[in-house]
N, C-alpha and C positions, 0 to 999 in steps of 0.2 A: 847672203840671200835674205828674203823677208822672214819675219818671225813665224808666220804660219808654216812655211816650208821647213824651217829649222825645227819647229815643234813636231811636225809630222815625221821628219827623218829621225829625230831622237826617239820618238814613240815607236817607230817601226823597228829600229835596230835593237832597242831595249826589249821589245816584245819578242823579237827573234832570238835574242840571247837568253832570255828568261824562260821562254816557252811556257810549259804548264807548271813550272816550279812554284809560281806565285800567282796571285789573282791577276787576271788579265787587266782589269782597270788600274791596278797598282802599277804594273809594268808600263802601261801606256802613259799614265799620268806622270809618273816620275821620270820616265824617259823624255817626254816632251818638255817638262819643266826644266830638267837639268840641261837639256840641249839648248835652251834659250838663255841660260845664265851668262855665257860669254858676252852677249850683246848688252848686258847691263853697264858696260863701260861707257855707253853713251850718256850716262847720268853724271859722269865726271867732267867737270869744267876745268880745262887746262889753262884758262885765263886768256885765250886768244882763239878766234874762229878757225884760223888755219891749223893751229895745234890741235884743236878739237877734232878736226878731220883726220889729221895725220896719226894721232894716237888712238883713234878708233881702230879696232882689229889689231891691237898691239899685244901687250902682255896677256890680256884675257883670252887671246886667240892663239897663244904660243903652245905648241904641242908639249913642251917640257913642263910648263906650269900646270897645264890641264891634266897631265899624267900624274903629277903629284897630288892634285886635288881629288882625283877619282877615288882612291881608297878612303879618304876622309868622308866624302859624301856617301860612299857605300856603307861604311861603318855606321853612320848616323841613320840611314834608311833601314838597314838590316836590324838595328837595335830598336828603332821606332816600331817596326812591325813584328818584333820578336822572331826574326828570321836570321839569327846570327849564324846558323848552320849554312845559310846561303850567302855568307859574306863574300866569298870569292866569286861566286856567280854574279852578285850585284856589282862587285868591283869591275868585272869584265864588261858587263852590260852598260854601266854608267861611263866607263872609259870610252866605249864605242860611241855613246851618245855625245860625249864631250868632244872627242877628236874629229868626228865626222862633221861637226859644225864648221870649224875653220878650214877643213879640207874642201868642203863644198864652197865656202866663201872664196877660197883661192881659185875657183873656176870662174869667178867674176873678174872684172877689170879693176875694181877698186884698189886692191892691194891688201894682202894679209901677211902679218909678220909672224909666220909660222915658226921660225927658227930661233926666236928670242929664248934665252939671253945670249945666244952664241952668234947670232947674225941678225942684223936689224933691217935687212932688206924687205920691202913690201912686195910680196909675190902674188901673181895672178895670171891665169891663162887668158881670161877674157872671153871664154867660149860660151858662157851662160849669162843671160840677163838676170838682174837681181830678183825679178819676179817672172817665173815661167810656169804657167799652169800645167803644161805637159810634163814637166818634171814632178810637180807636187801632187797631181791627181792620183797617180798610182800609189803613192805613199799613203794618202788619206784613205783611199778605198781599202787597201790592204790592212792598215791598222784598224780601220772601222769594222771590217769583217772579223778581225781577230778579237776585237772588243765585244762585238755582238754575239759571237759564239763562245765567249768566255774562255778564250785561249784554246779551244778545241782543235782537233787535227785539221779540220777544214779551214778554220781561221788562220792557223799557222801556215798552211799552204798559200792562202791568199796574201798573207803578209809577206811571205818570202817572194811571191810573184811580184808584188808591188816594188820591193827592193830591187829585184832583178831588172824590171822594166825601167825604173828611174835611173839605175846605173847604166843600162844600155843607152838611154837617152842622153845622159851626160857624155858617154863615150862618143855617140854620134855627133854631139856638138863639136868635139875636137876634130873629127873628120871633116865636118862641114866648114869649120873655120879654116882648115888648111886649104880646102878647095877655094874658098874666098880669097885667101892670101895669094894663091897661085894666079887667080884671075887679076888681082890688083897689080902684082908684080909685072905681069905680061903687059897690062894696059899702060903702066907708068913707063916702061921701057919703050913702048911704041910711041908714046907722046914726048919722049925725051926728058922726062922729069926724073932727076937724080935725087932720090929720097934718102934721108938719114935713117929713117925707120918707117915701117908700114905696119898698121894694126888692122885687124878685122874683129869687130865685136857685133853681136846680134842686136838688131833693132828690138824694141821692147816686146816681151811676152812670147817669143818664139825663136826658132833657129833656122828659118827659111830665108828671111831677108837680113842682109849683113851690111853694117855701116863700115866703110873703108876709110882709113885715115892715113895720110902720108905727110911727113914733115920734112922741110928743107930748112937751112939756116934762117931764111927770111920769111917763108910762107908755110901755110898748111893747106892741104888739098883733101877734099871730102867727096865721097861718092857712095852710092848704094848699089848692091848687087844681089840678085836672086837667081837661083838656077833656072827659073822660068823666063829669064830675060832672053834666052836664046843666044844668038850671035851678035846682039846689039852691043855697040861699044860703050864702055863706061863713060859717064858724064861727070867729070871732075869739076868742082867749084874751088876757087882759090881765095884765100883770105890771108892778110898780113898777120904775122905773129907779134908785131909791135916790139921788135928787138931793141929799138931805141929806149923804150921804157925799162926793159930788162937790164940793159947796160947801166941805166941810171940807178936802179934799185938793187942790183945783185949784191950779195954780201949781207943783206938784211935777213933775219931769221925767217920771216914769212915767205919771201920770194925764193930763197934758197930751199926752204922746206917744201914748198909746193912744187918747185922744179924737180926736186928729188922724188917726191911722192908720185908725180905724174910720169916719171922716167923721161923727162924732157918734152912731154907732150903738153905744152902750155901755150897760151895766147895772152897778150896784154894789149890794152887799149885805153883811151881816155873817155870818160863819161862825166861831163861837166868839169868840176874841179877835182875829181877823183881819178886815180889810175887803177884799173881793174885787171885782175889776173885770173884766168880760168884753167882748170884741168880739162882739156878738150877731149879726153877719152870718154867722158860721160856727158851725154847730151847730144846736141846737134846744132850746127851753125845756124843762127847766132846765139842760141840759148844753151847754156851749159849748167848742169846740176850744181857744180861747185865753182862759183864765181865769187871772188873776194875783192873788196877795195883794199889795196895794199899801199897806196901812196896818194899824195895830193900834189896838184900842179902848182909849183912855184918855179922860181928860177934860182937854183936847179930844182928838179923834182925831189920831194921829200917823202920819206916813209911815214906811214901812219903809226901812231903809238899803239893803237889797237885795231886789228883788221876787222872788217865787217863782211859777213856772209850775205850774198845777194843771190837768191834763187830765182831762176827764170825757166819756166816750163811752158810748152805749147798747150793750147786748149785741148781737152781730152777728146771731144767729139771729132773735130777735124783731124786730130792726130790719128785716131783709130781708123777713121775712114781712109786716110792716106795709107796707113800701114797695111790694111787688108788688101787694097787695090795694088799697092806696090809689091807686096809679097808674090802676087801671081803674075808679075811681069808688066803691069801697067806703067808706062813711061810718064811719070808725073813728078814734079818737084815737091818736096815736103812743105807743109805749111810753115810760114815764117812768123 
């Protein structure tokens, strides 16, 4: 999730754990700061654009390593504020601030390696978009009232309410996702499309409109669904996955790594003298957030010595206009 959300969540859980035992500003500030620490791994250059993507949300997001870090941070903060008698309470509060960060990240589709060093799989439910104001706002309000009341009883109640509301919203996203998947499966069967896998992820900023993605060995299919669509049939668009480029470049670290990170949800195509590969879980046809140049067109196709990240996003204004209308059931194609 975005840094504002992670700060707000860390501040809220630390405020709830510390209560009136320390200054409200101290609990909110340290909780927010500590909760954002795992994302500092973006400053590490792994020497390759694909590796930089894959190794984000890796060791710094592993529950095991964060659990080991919590008492060290708690000892330092308790000593700094001469609150050694609250060491165990700080330990508990900061552990919550740390581990809720990757647990929330794991509700997005990116992939979070929660189980390192025991398991290197990138996990993600994909039920929340990386920025969702409806999840973040209750946390900000609750922590804000806690701070304004200096950790008083009223502030603690508001903070707890914010945590409950945000948690219920996250749970709702899982329910809505399952409904979207049910609709997608029914539609694919009706149209005779035999998919290897089917994904449902929320369109940006909400959990009403869902992007549906289905992959076959040769093609990928994309559609959008809102509960306000009524009985209208899904309109799937088809795009080639560029399997010929995958076969030419498979076995290279970049292509194999991206195929593994995306759990097989990739697409490859030619752009000039470059072969591009995208993780199609994030973005929308034909623009994907993580698109990389991984090869160059020769005879045969050759891998690039160093991959290149190519971001492609739709314009904000037309995108938001389409999103708002499509959420409420308007049958209109997304801007391309």
